Backbone as CSV, one residue per row, in Angstrom:
resi,resn,N_x,N_y,N_z,CA_x,CA_y,CA_z,C_x,C_y,C_z
1,MET,-5.788,-21.337,-4.117,-5.827,-20.086,-3.375,-5.504,-20.337,-1.905
2,THR,-4.657,-19.485,-1.322,-4.321,-19.571,0.097,-5.395,-18.877,0.923
3,GLN,-6.064,-19.637,1.783,-7.097,-19.035,2.628,-6.490,-18.218,3.755
4,VAL,-5.428,-18.748,4.356,-4.792,-18.076,5.490,-3.288,-18.041,5.247
5,LEU,-2.690,-16.868,5.442,-1.251,-16.709,5.286,-0.685,-16.181,6.598
6,PHE,0.152,-16.997,7.253,0.803,-16.578,8.488,2.114,-15.885,8.133
7,THR,2.328,-14.688,8.668,3.524,-13.921,8.344,4.377,-13.715,9.592
8,ALA,5.694,-13.821,9.400,6.640,-13.643,10.500,8.015,-13.366,9.907
9,PHE,8.913,-12.858,10.728,10.304,-12.700,10.322,11.086,-13.926,10.760
10,SER,12.064,-14.323,9.947,12.789,-15.574,10.192,13.597,-15.549,11.485
11,ASP,13.965,-14.357,11.980,14.761,-14.299,13.210,13.908,-14.328,14.474
12,ARG,12.581,-14.458,14.299,11.700,-14.591,15.449,11.276,-16.049,15.571
13,ALA,12.069,-16.826,16.340,11.815,-18.263,16.462,10.435,-18.544,17.046
14,ASP,9.993,-17.708,17.999,8.679,-17.922,18.602,7.563,-17.732,17.583
15,ALA,7.708,-16.720,16.723,6.690,-16.452,15.708,6.660,-17.548,14.650
16,VAL,7.848,-17.988,14.214,7.926,-19.041,13.200,7.332,-20.339,13.742
17,SER,7.642,-20.646,14.996,7.103,-21.858,15.617,5.581,-21.793,15.712
18,LEU,5.062,-20.645,16.136,3.607,-20.493,16.238,2.962,-20.586,14.863
19,ALA,3.607,-20.013,13.852,3.061,-20.060,12.488,2.909,-21.493,12.009
20,HIS,3.940,-22.300,12.201,3.874,-23.690,11.743,2.877,-24.509,12.572
21,HIS,2.812,-24.224,13.870,1.837,-24.929,14.713,0.413,-24.596,14.266
22,ALA,0.143,-23.302,14.030,-1.185,-22.892,13.582,-1.496,-23.460,12.197
23,HIS,-0.493,-23.495,11.327,-0.667,-24.076,9.995,-1.084,-25.541,10.096
24,ASN,-0.422,-26.294,10.951,-0.768,-27.709,11.125,-2.170,-27.878,11.693
25,THR,-2.540,-26.989,12.619,-3.884,-27.054,13.200,-4.952,-26.816,12.140
26,LEU,-4.733,-25.802,11.300,-5.710,-25.493,10.258,-5.775,-26.593,9.204
27,THR,-4.625,-27.189,8.898,-4.612,-28.297,7.929,-5.504,-29.436,8.406
28,SER,-5.469,-29.704,9.722,-6.319,-30.774,10.267,-7.796,-30.424,10.195
29,LEU,-8.086,-29.118,10.003,-9.478,-28.664,9.884,-9.859,-28.413,8.429
30,ASP,-8.994,-28.866,7.505,-9.219,-28.712,6.059,-9.247,-27.254,5.615
31,VAL,-8.458,-26.418,6.301,-8.297,-25.018,5.916,-6.926,-24.857,5.261
32,THR,-6.911,-24.326,4.052,-5.659,-24.145,3.329,-4.897,-22.955,3.895
33,SER,-3.655,-23.185,4.303,-2.850,-22.094,4.844,-1.395,-22.294,4.457
34,SER,-0.608,-21.238,4.610,0.828,-21.313,4.360,1.528,-20.308,5.244
35,VAL,2.855,-20.429,5.292,3.677,-19.560,6.132,4.562,-18.706,5.237
36,GLN,4.548,-17.390,5.468,5.373,-16.461,4.696,6.381,-15.790,5.624
37,LEU,7.670,-16.058,5.372,8.709,-15.326,6.075,8.911,-14.006,5.345
38,LEU,8.758,-12.912,6.064,8.698,-11.605,5.426,10.034,-11.131,4.878
39,ASP,11.117,-11.796,5.242,12.421,-11.456,4.682,12.833,-12.430,3.583
40,GLU,11.855,-13.149,3.035,12.099,-14.063,1.918,11.103,-13.746,0.789
41,PRO,11.346,-14.252,-0.442,10.417,-13.973,-1.554,8.986,-14.378,-1.207
42,LEU,8.029,-13.608,-1.718,6.627,-13.840,-1.394,6.084,-15.083,-2.082
43,VAL,5.194,-15.775,-1.389,4.529,-16.930,-1.971,3.485,-16.449,-2.969
44,ALA,3.138,-17.309,-3.884,2.115,-16.961,-4.877,0.740,-17.384,-4.366
45,GLY,-0.304,-16.877,-5.031,-1.648,-17.355,-4.763,-2.397,-16.617,-3.690
46,ILE,-1.940,-15.428,-3.296,-2.717,-14.658,-2.326,-3.509,-13.571,-3.061
47,ASP,-4.712,-13.302,-2.574,-5.559,-12.280,-3.175,-6.448,-11.690,-2.098
48,GLU,-7.500,-10.973,-2.500,-8.332,-10.295,-1.518,-9.119,-11.253,-0.631
49,GLN,-9.192,-12.524,-1.010,-9.879,-13.515,-0.180,-8.970,-14.113,0.891
50,THR,-7.681,-13.816,0.823,-6.721,-14.361,1.783,-6.812,-13.612,3.110
51,LEU,-6.721,-14.354,4.196,-6.633,-13.767,5.531,-5.166,-13.801,5.950
52,ILE,-4.568,-12.639,6.131,-3.156,-12.553,6.512,-3.078,-12.393,8.022
53,VAL,-2.302,-13.260,8.664,-2.183,-13.269,10.122,-0.754,-12.896,10.482
54,SER,-0.582,-11.716,11.051,0.733,-11.198,11.412,1.133,-11.715,12.786
55,LEU,2.316,-12.339,12.864,2.820,-12.915,14.119,4.134,-12.217,14.478
56,GLY,4.087,-11.363,15.486,5.290,-10.643,15.872,4.944,-9.367,16.605
57,GLY,5.772,-8.340,16.381,5.536,-7.038,16.996,4.935,-6.063,16.011
58,ASP,5.010,-4.784,16.365,4.428,-3.756,15.515,5.095,-3.705,14.134
59,GLY,6.413,-3.949,14.087,7.116,-3.941,12.805,6.611,-5.030,11.871
60,THR,6.361,-6.206,12.416,5.816,-7.307,11.620,4.427,-6.948,11.097
61,PHE,3.639,-6.322,11.960,2.286,-5.951,11.540,2.314,-4.900,10.430
62,LEU,3.219,-3.936,10.520,3.307,-2.918,9.466,3.672,-3.548,8.131
63,ARG,4.621,-4.495,8.141,4.995,-5.170,6.896,3.832,-6.031,6.382
64,SER,3.138,-6.692,7.283,1.997,-7.518,6.887,0.856,-6.662,6.356
65,ALA,0.640,-5.500,6.977,-0.403,-4.590,6.510,-0.094,-4.089,5.106
66,ARG,1.173,-3.847,4.825,1.573,-3.430,3.477,1.248,-4.527,2.469
67,LEU,1.534,-5.769,2.827,1.233,-6.896,1.955,-0.276,-7.030,1.760
68,ALA,-1.040,-6.919,2.849,-2.496,-7.019,2.761,-3.062,-5.909,1.882
69,HIS,-2.555,-4.715,2.035,-3.032,-3.571,1.260,-2.797,-3.766,-0.233
70,SER,-1.693,-4.410,-0.583,-1.349,-4.578,-1.991,-2.336,-5.458,-2.743
71,VAL,-3.054,-6.342,-2.032,-4.037,-7.216,-2.674,-5.442,-7.031,-2.099
72,ASN,-5.602,-6.001,-1.237,-6.887,-5.711,-0.593,-7.376,-6.876,0.263
73,ALA,-6.431,-7.535,0.930,-6.779,-8.641,1.817,-6.992,-8.134,3.247
74,ARG,-7.588,-8.980,4.079,-7.740,-8.656,5.499,-6.486,-9.061,6.263
75,VAL,-6.235,-8.376,7.386,-5.064,-8.698,8.202,-5.468,-8.768,9.668
76,VAL,-4.899,-9.756,10.361,-5.105,-9.959,11.803,-3.782,-9.670,12.507
77,ALA,-3.831,-8.945,13.615,-2.623,-8.560,14.347,-2.483,-9.390,15.618
78,VAL,-1.510,-10.322,15.623,-1.246,-11.161,16.800,-0.035,-10.596,17.537
79,ASN,-0.162,-10.421,18.827,0.861,-9.743,19.622,1.894,-10.721,20.187
80,LEU,3.093,-10.724,19.574,4.228,-11.441,20.146,5.322,-10.461,20.543
81,GLY,4.996,-9.167,20.530,5.976,-8.150,20.887,5.952,-7.879,22.373
82,ARG,6.830,-6.918,22.778,6.907,-6.582,24.199,5.644,-5.863,24.660
83,LEU,5.198,-4.891,23.843,3.947,-4.202,24.161,2.954,-4.355,23.021
84,GLY,3.378,-4.063,21.821,2.529,-4.239,20.653,1.326,-3.329,20.653
85,PHE,1.557,-2.012,20.530,0.449,-1.077,20.627,-0.587,-1.296,19.534
86,LEU,-0.147,-1.749,18.360,-1.088,-1.922,17.251,-1.781,-3.278,17.274
87,LEU,-1.381,-4.147,18.200,-1.763,-5.555,18.121,-2.784,-5.895,19.199
88,ASP,-3.789,-6.724,18.837,-4.859,-6.966,19.795,-5.254,-8.426,19.947
89,VAL,-4.475,-9.363,19.424,-4.790,-10.784,19.570,-3.640,-11.478,20.300
90,ALA,-3.964,-12.214,21.347,-2.948,-12.958,22.089,-2.618,-14.252,21.343
91,PRO,-1.373,-14.785,21.507,-0.986,-16.023,20.817,-1.942,-17.185,21.074
92,ALA,-2.459,-17.285,22.273,-3.357,-18.398,22.605,-4.685,-18.318,21.863
93,ASP,-5.003,-17.139,21.324,-6.300,-16.949,20.673,-6.225,-17.029,19.152
94,VAL,-5.072,-17.432,18.596,-4.889,-17.414,17.150,-5.898,-18.302,16.441
95,ALA,-6.001,-19.550,16.845,-6.879,-20.491,16.149,-8.331,-20.024,16.176
96,TYR,-8.797,-19.591,17.354,-10.180,-19.121,17.474,-10.411,-17.893,16.594
97,THR,-9.470,-16.944,16.650,-9.623,-15.704,15.879,-9.655,-15.983,14.391
98,VAL,-8.773,-16.870,13.923,-8.731,-17.200,12.497,-10.032,-17.869,12.062
99,GLN,-10.486,-18.855,12.825,-11.718,-19.546,12.462,-12.909,-18.584,12.432
100,ASN,-12.968,-17.675,13.413,-14.059,-16.703,13.455,-13.978,-15.746,12.270
101,ALA,-12.756,-15.318,11.907,-12.590,-14.386,10.789,-12.947,-15.037,9.460
102,LEU,-12.689,-16.341,9.329,-13.047,-17.036,8.095,-14.553,-17.155,7.930
103,GLN,-15.265,-17.184,9.049,-16.724,-17.312,8.996,-17.433,-15.969,8.921
104,ASN,-16.761,-14.903,9.403,-17.396,-13.584,9.458,-16.413,-12.525,8.968
105,ASP,-16.834,-11.696,8.045,-15.986,-10.608,7.557,-16.184,-9.388,8.445
106,ASP,-15.682,-9.484,9.668,-15.827,-8.400,10.626,-14.547,-7.569,10.605
107,SER,-14.338,-6.854,9.523,-13.137,-6.046,9.392,-13.502,-4.574,9.293
108,VAL,-12.539,-3.726,9.623,-12.734,-2.289,9.552,-11.631,-1.705,8.678
109,GLY,-11.995,-0.743,7.843,-11.011,-0.120,6.969,-10.248,0.967,7.709
110,ARG,-8.929,0.790,7.847,-8.078,1.786,8.497,-7.448,2.696,7.441
111,LEU,-7.455,3.971,7.704,-6.882,4.946,6.786,-5.382,4.706,6.600
112,ALA,-4.935,4.718,5.346,-3.522,4.641,5.002,-3.171,5.855,4.153
113,LEU,-1.883,6.082,3.945,-1.418,7.245,3.202,-0.863,6.852,1.844
114,GLU,-1.117,7.711,0.860,-0.470,7.623,-0.445,0.474,8.814,-0.555
115,ILE,1.732,8.535,-0.798,2.769,9.566,-0.844,3.271,9.677,-2.270
116,GLN,3.245,10.878,-2.823,3.663,11.084,-4.203,4.879,11.999,-4.246
117,LEU,5.973,11.475,-4.823,7.186,12.262,-4.983,7.104,13.101,-6.255
118,LEU,8.091,13.988,-6.413,8.117,14.870,-7.574,8.136,14.091,-8.886
119,SER,8.748,12.894,-8.875,8.833,12.066,-10.076,7.491,11.482,-10.486
120,GLY,6.500,11.570,-9.599,5.196,10.961,-9.840,5.070,9.596,-9.209
121,GLU,6.175,9.035,-8.723,6.152,7.715,-8.082,5.398,7.810,-6.761
122,THR,4.574,6.798,-6.470,3.782,6.801,-5.244,4.208,5.671,-4.317
123,PHE,4.028,5.918,-3.027,4.385,4.962,-1.985,3.252,4.881,-0.971
124,PHE,3.274,3.790,-0.201,2.254,3.516,0.822,2.860,3.710,2.207
125,ALA,2.071,4.238,3.124,2.455,4.265,4.541,1.217,4.013,5.378
126,PHE,1.360,3.213,6.394,0.244,2.909,7.280,0.330,3.729,8.563
127,ASN,1.548,4.060,8.994,1.733,4.853,10.205,1.929,6.338,9.914
128,GLU,3.029,6.652,9.208,3.341,8.049,9.002,4.349,8.232,7.880
129,VAL,4.429,9.468,7.399,5.485,9.889,6.490,6.117,11.131,7.114
130,VAL,7.457,11.210,7.014,8.194,12.313,7.624,9.141,12.918,6.598
131,VAL,9.131,14.243,6.493,10.194,14.956,5.788,11.162,15.413,6.868
132,GLU,12.376,14.881,6.834,13.305,15.119,7.935,14.670,15.542,7.435
133,ARG,15.496,15.988,8.354,16.825,16.489,8.033,17.657,15.393,7.382
134,GLU,18.495,15.796,6.446,19.329,14.838,5.725,20.567,14.472,6.518
135,ALA,21.107,15.425,7.291,22.358,15.197,8.014,22.157,15.474,9.496
136,PRO,22.774,14.667,10.374,22.678,14.924,11.821,23.258,16.290,12.165
137,GLY,22.674,16.916,13.172,23.186,18.203,13.610,22.616,19.386,12.868
138,HIS,21.768,19.150,11.878,21.152,20.226,11.114,19.635,20.130,11.235
139,MET,18.986,21.261,11.063,17.533,21.281,11.006,17.093,21.352,9.548
140,VAL,15.831,21.067,9.328,15.250,21.204,7.999,14.118,22.233,8.087
141,ARG,13.988,22.992,7.046,12.909,23.985,6.992,11.826,23.431,6.076
142,VAL,10.614,23.284,6.590,9.514,22.670,5.844,8.301,23.587,5.902
143,THR,7.773,23.911,4.730,6.533,24.672,4.635,5.392,23.715,4.325
144,THR,4.307,23.834,5.071,3.160,22.944,4.895,2.057,23.670,4.139
145,TYR,1.444,22.934,3.206,0.306,23.432,2.446,-0.820,22.415,2.572
146,ILE,-2.042,22.900,2.690,-3.220,22.039,2.728,-4.140,22.472,1.596
147,ASP,-4.335,21.592,0.621,-5.107,21.933,-0.578,-4.599,23.242,-1.196
148,ASP,-3.262,23.381,-1.268,-2.585,24.535,-1.879,-2.665,25.822,-1.061
149,ASP,-3.308,25.776,0.112,-3.275,26.929,1.009,-2.086,26.789,1.956
150,GLU,-1.230,27.825,1.993,-0.053,27.743,2.856,-0.463,27.866,4.320
151,PHE,0.101,26.978,5.165,-0.166,27.033,6.596,1.096,27.459,7.342
152,PHE,1.838,26.516,7.933,2.972,26.886,8.758,4.291,26.491,8.086
153,THR,5.339,27.240,8.419,6.698,26.862,8.050,7.450,26.534,9.336
154,TYR,8.034,25.340,9.373,8.730,24.873,10.568,10.228,24.781,10.311
155,SER,11.016,25.155,11.320,12.427,24.792,11.377,12.525,23.728,12.464
156,ALA,12.852,22.506,12.062,12.734,21.387,12.992,13.592,20.217,12.522
157,ASP,13.602,19.142,13.323,14.234,17.903,12.865,13.445,17.289,11.727
158,GLY,12.154,17.583,11.677,11.315,17.054,10.611,9.866,17.474,10.807
159,VAL,9.043,17.178,9.811,7.596,17.391,9.899,6.914,16.100,9.452
160,MET,5.961,15.654,10.223,5.342,14.348,10.047,3.860,14.469,9.737
161,VAL,3.386,13.571,8.863,1.949,13.392,8.655,1.613,11.983,9.115
162,SER,0.715,11.873,10.063,0.396,10.582,10.676,-1.049,10.189,10.429
163,THR,-1.282,8.893,10.309,-2.629,8.345,10.301,-3.099,8.153,11.740
164,PRO,-4.398,7.916,11.953,-4.840,7.569,13.305,-4.129,6.327,13.853
165,THR,-3.913,5.327,13.006,-3.193,4.134,13.456,-1.791,4.500,13.918
166,GLY,-1.118,5.383,13.177,0.239,5.780,13.538,0.317,6.784,14.661
167,SER,-0.821,7.296,15.107,-0.796,8.350,16.124,-0.265,7.874,17.469
168,THR,-0.231,6.569,17.685,0.261,6.039,18.964,1.742,5.692,18.912
169,GLY,2.406,5.959,17.782,3.811,5.604,17.637,4.710,6.822,17.649
170,TYR,5.459,7.006,16.549,6.401,8.113,16.433,5.695,9.455,16.633
171,SER,4.509,9.592,16.079,3.762,10.838,16.213,3.509,11.175,17.673
172,PHE,3.099,10.196,18.456,2.844,10.406,19.880,4.124,10.811,20.607
173,SER,5.248,10.154,20.244,6.534,10.492,20.854,6.950,11.923,20.532
174,ALA,6.529,12.421,19.364,6.877,13.776,18.950,5.921,14.819,19.508
175,GLY,4.952,14.382,20.307,4.000,15.313,20.903,2.683,15.416,20.179
176,GLY,2.450,14.513,19.222,1.206,14.531,18.467,0.041,13.967,19.261
177,PRO,-1.187,14.185,18.801,-2.364,13.705,19.520,-2.570,12.214,19.332
178,MET,-3.174,11.591,20.311,-3.563,10.188,20.198,-4.975,10.167,19.617
179,ILE,-5.145,9.503,18.454,-6.394,9.568,17.698,-7.017,8.179,17.606
180,GLU,-8.307,8.106,17.841,-8.996,6.821,17.676,-8.829,6.322,16.245
181,ALA,-8.585,5.016,16.111,-8.152,4.451,14.833,-9.172,4.594,13.715
182,ASP,-10.445,4.742,14.039,-11.457,4.798,12.979,-11.855,6.217,12.587
183,LEU,-11.167,7.227,13.116,-11.484,8.603,12.733,-10.858,8.924,11.372
184,PRO,-11.596,9.610,10.481,-11.109,9.887,9.122,-10.286,11.169,9.060
185,VAL,-9.136,11.177,9.735,-8.311,12.384,9.811,-6.830,12.037,9.664
186,MET,-6.029,13.087,9.417,-4.575,12.985,9.413,-4.030,14.071,10.334
187,ALA,-2.895,13.804,10.970,-2.294,14.764,11.889,-0.929,15.201,11.373
188,ILE,-0.708,16.523,11.343,0.582,17.093,10.948,1.285,17.539,12.223
189,THR,2.484,17.007,12.466,3.198,17.289,13.710,4.660,17.611,13.421
190,PRO,5.191,18.734,13.932,6.618,19.007,13.795,7.423,18.159,14.781
191,VAL,8.605,17.746,14.377,9.489,16.949,15.229,10.593,17.859,15.754
192,ALA,10.608,18.087,17.056,11.607,18.942,17.706,11.742,20.288,17.008
193,PRO,10.653,21.067,16.931,10.719,22.365,16.256,11.554,23.368,17.045
194,HIS,12.187,24.290,16.333,13.077,25.271,16.951,12.453,26.655,16.859
195,PHE,12.094,27.210,18.019,11.526,28.563,18.087,10.380,28.775,17.105
196,THR,9.476,27.841,17.072,8.316,27.973,16.201,7.145,27.225,16.839
197,ILE,5.995,27.269,16.228,4.828,26.585,16.780,5.096,25.090,16.891
198,ASP,4.716,24.507,18.024,4.993,23.090,18.250,3.722,22.261,18.387
199,ARG,2.588,22.823,18.007,1.324,22.100,18.113,1.026,21.340,16.820
200,SER,0.274,20.251,16.957,-0.152,19.472,15.798,-1.362,20.122,15.146
201,LEU,-1.557,19.788,13.889,-2.717,20.232,13.136,-3.435,18.993,12.615
202,VAL,-4.696,18.820,12.973,-5.483,17.663,12.541,-6.403,18.104,11.413
203,VAL,-6.337,17.389,10.285,-7.118,17.775,9.104,-7.934,16.586,8.604
204,SER,-8.926,16.876,7.813,-9.800,15.849,7.251,-9.032,14.949,6.278
205,GLU,-9.479,13.716,6.173,-8.897,12.776,5.214,-9.102,13.224,3.773
206,ARG,-10.005,14.151,3.537,-10.268,14.629,2.183,-9.214,15.620,1.693
207,ARG,-8.375,16.089,2.590,-7.367,17.080,2.239,-6.147,16.452,1.570
208,THR,-5.456,17.267,0.779,-4.147,16.892,0.249,-3.116,17.790,0.928
209,ILE,-2.090,17.179,1.490,-1.053,17.896,2.223,0.208,17.935,1.369
210,ARG,0.819,19.106,1.282,2.089,19.233,0.561,3.141,19.719,1.532
211,LEU,4.271,19.019,1.563,5.400,19.393,2.413,6.545,19.817,1.504
212,GLN,6.962,21.065,1.643,7.994,21.621,0.764,9.256,21.914,1.560
213,ALA,10.374,21.374,1.091,11.663,21.599,1.739,12.204,22.970,1.343
214,GLY,12.903,23.587,2.266,13.513,24.879,1.962,14.877,25.000,2.623
215,GLY,15.812,25.625,1.926,17.127,25.876,2.511,18.112,24.763,2.321
216,LYS,17.802,23.568,2.806,18.692,22.417,2.719,17.920,21.210,2.180
217,PRO,18.615,20.231,1.582,17.936,18.998,1.159,17.333,18.273,2.361
218,ALA,16.312,17.481,2.096,15.646,16.692,3.135,15.364,15.304,2.591
219,VAL,15.134,14.364,3.494,14.773,13.009,3.080,13.323,12.749,3.440
220,VAL,12.682,11.877,2.666,11.295,11.496,2.899,11.302,10.062,3.425
221,VAL,10.704,9.864,4.585,10.725,8.565,5.257,9.294,8.101,5.479
222,ALA,8.945,6.917,4.974,7.608,6.351,5.133,7.689,5.081,5.972
223,ASP,7.009,5.072,7.113,7.046,3.909,8.014,8.476,3.442,8.255
224,SER,9.363,4.390,8.534,10.767,4.145,8.896,11.662,3.765,7.727
225,HIS,11.163,3.835,6.487,11.969,3.508,5.309,12.142,4.759,4.446
226,VAL,13.401,5.070,4.088,13.666,6.221,3.231,13.155,5.906,1.824
227,ILE,12.313,6.791,1.297,11.739,6.558,-0.040,12.167,7.620,-1.046
228,GLY,12.826,8.691,-0.594,13.232,9.711,-1.544,13.943,10.867,-0.870
229,THR,14.423,11.786,-1.693,15.123,12.979,-1.233,14.483,14.210,-1.870
230,LEU,14.374,15.271,-1.104,13.853,16.537,-1.609,14.984,17.557,-1.637
231,GLN,15.172,18.193,-2.778,16.068,19.332,-2.870,15.301,20.586,-2.431
232,PRO,16.012,21.664,-2.096,15.313,22.888,-1.699,14.238,23.290,-2.707
233,ASP,13.072,23.641,-2.198,11.887,24.057,-2.955,11.140,22.897,-3.605
234,GLU,11.600,21.665,-3.446,10.851,20.513,-3.937,9.850,20.050,-2.875
235,SER,8.773,19.403,-3.340,7.683,19.026,-2.447,7.334,17.550,-2.566
236,VAL,6.656,17.062,-1.536,6.054,15.741,-1.561,4.576,15.916,-1.220
237,LEU,3.710,15.174,-1.922,2.271,15.235,-1.679,1.847,14.044,-0.822
238,VAL,0.972,14.304,0.135,0.463,13.256,1.024,-1.052,13.338,1.027
239,ARG,-1.690,12.216,0.736,-3.158,12.161,0.747,-3.598,10.773,1.238
240,ARG,-4.871,10.670,1.494,-5.430,9.368,1.888,-5.279,8.377,0.745
241,SER,-4.850,7.155,1.058,-4.821,6.109,0.052,-6.249,5.763,-0.336
242,PRO,-6.528,5.574,-1.638,-7.895,5.218,-2.047,-8.329,3.852,-1.516
243,THR,-7.357,3.037,-1.125,-7.662,1.711,-0.574,-7.252,1.658,0.888
244,PRO,-8.201,1.448,1.809,-7.820,1.348,3.223,-7.190,-0.009,3.526
245,VAL,-6.623,-0.123,4.715,-6.125,-1.409,5.197,-7.256,-2.083,5.964
246,ARG,-7.605,-3.298,5.553,-8.730,-4.023,6.154,-8.241,-4.820,7.363
247,VAL,-8.431,-4.263,8.546,-7.978,-4.898,9.785,-9.148,-5.631,10.430
248,VAL,-8.942,-6.892,10.760,-9.997,-7.687,11.397,-10.251,-7.155,12.796
249,ARG,-11.501,-6.875,13.068,-11.909,-6.356,14.371,-12.122,-7.523,15.336
250,THR,-11.423,-7.500,16.472,-11.583,-8.573,17.451,-12.329,-8.115,18.697
251,GLY,-12.440,-6.810,18.881,-13.156,-6.298,20.044,-12.351,-6.296,21.316
252,SER,-11.044,-6.644,21.244,-10.254,-6.748,22.465,-9.256,-5.615,22.628
253,PHE,-9.303,-4.599,21.754,-8.341,-3.501,21.845,-8.844,-2.448,22.826
254,ASP,-8.062,-2.146,23.843,-8.399,-1.157,24.862,-7.358,-0.048,24.795
255,MET,-7.710,1.081,24.161,-6.736,2.148,23.964,-6.203,2.694,25.286
256,GLY,-7.090,2.892,26.251,-6.652,3.421,27.537,-5.664,2.496,28.220
257,MET,-5.946,1.192,28.204,-5.048,0.229,28.824,-3.689,0.236,28.137
258,ARG,-3.696,0.275,26.770,-2.433,0.274,26.038,-1.607,1.516,26.347
259,LEU,-2.272,2.663,26.456,-1.555,3.899,26.747,-0.957,3.859,28.145
260,ARG,-1.713,3.377,29.123,-1.179,3.296,30.490,0.006,2.351,30.547
261,ALA,-0.107,1.200,29.859,1.007,0.245,29.840,2.228,0.838,29.164
262,SER,2.007,1.589,28.091,3.116,2.216,27.361,3.831,3.220,28.247
263,LEU,3.067,4.028,28.959,3.680,5.030,29.832,4.431,4.372,30.982
264,ARG,3.889,3.301,31.556,4.580,2.599,32.622,5.893,2.024,32.111
265,GLU,5.865,1.419,30.920,7.055,0.817,30.348,8.108,1.878,30.056
266,GLY,7.674,3.049,29.608,8.613,4.120,29.312,9.312,4.653,30.543
267,HIS,8.702,4.447,31.715,9.306,4.932,32.951,9.902,3.815,33.796
268,ALA,9.973,2.583,33.200,10.510,1.452,33.978,12.016,1.597,34.159
């Protein structure tokens, strides 16, 4: 069994180097670890007892979180990105954080999304799912339902359902609220709405959200990956995943500081 799995993309030389250095350090401490390049076939032998350590930016962490979720493992977010809004461990603290996590299960369950297409096929998203326009230059018409009660119909570039974790990313850029990561809610936000309500709607994690396309076909995008297409009058269901993502709590995440840094960087 792999106790620790370091994850990185092969084109990130700094992340790959840190992964191998950390692997060698743990080997000297009799801790079993391995390195997984996320653009290569997965190694065997990982399960819910494995500690997955993401080395890179937010994209690396999202891919690592997906892997962790698939086996109900814990995941640690190490920041090698430019800002890394989702990441709270510095490279110099990797060894200490890993050793502490192996001794203490100080993890918190982060809400994730389960997305169900008309075919019955389900997908995972940790940040958000978006029903968006199929072709540039066109809008999509989306009607939102919450537990089968009709709410708003938007004409927009898209309509998004975000988790609290995803609220600081695309959702925030679209005008959505910034939500503390441990709140049990989902946010529905229109993307560039045209002559319609432009406010977000925050609902309980117990709700089931249905997004129905109207007028023109639309695409369904989960964490930046296209997972399906909706024809007019077809719907996609979005609900809380029954299994949360187990993120190791380090105590070093400062939401206010990250937001101020993000805003400064956006105006640099």
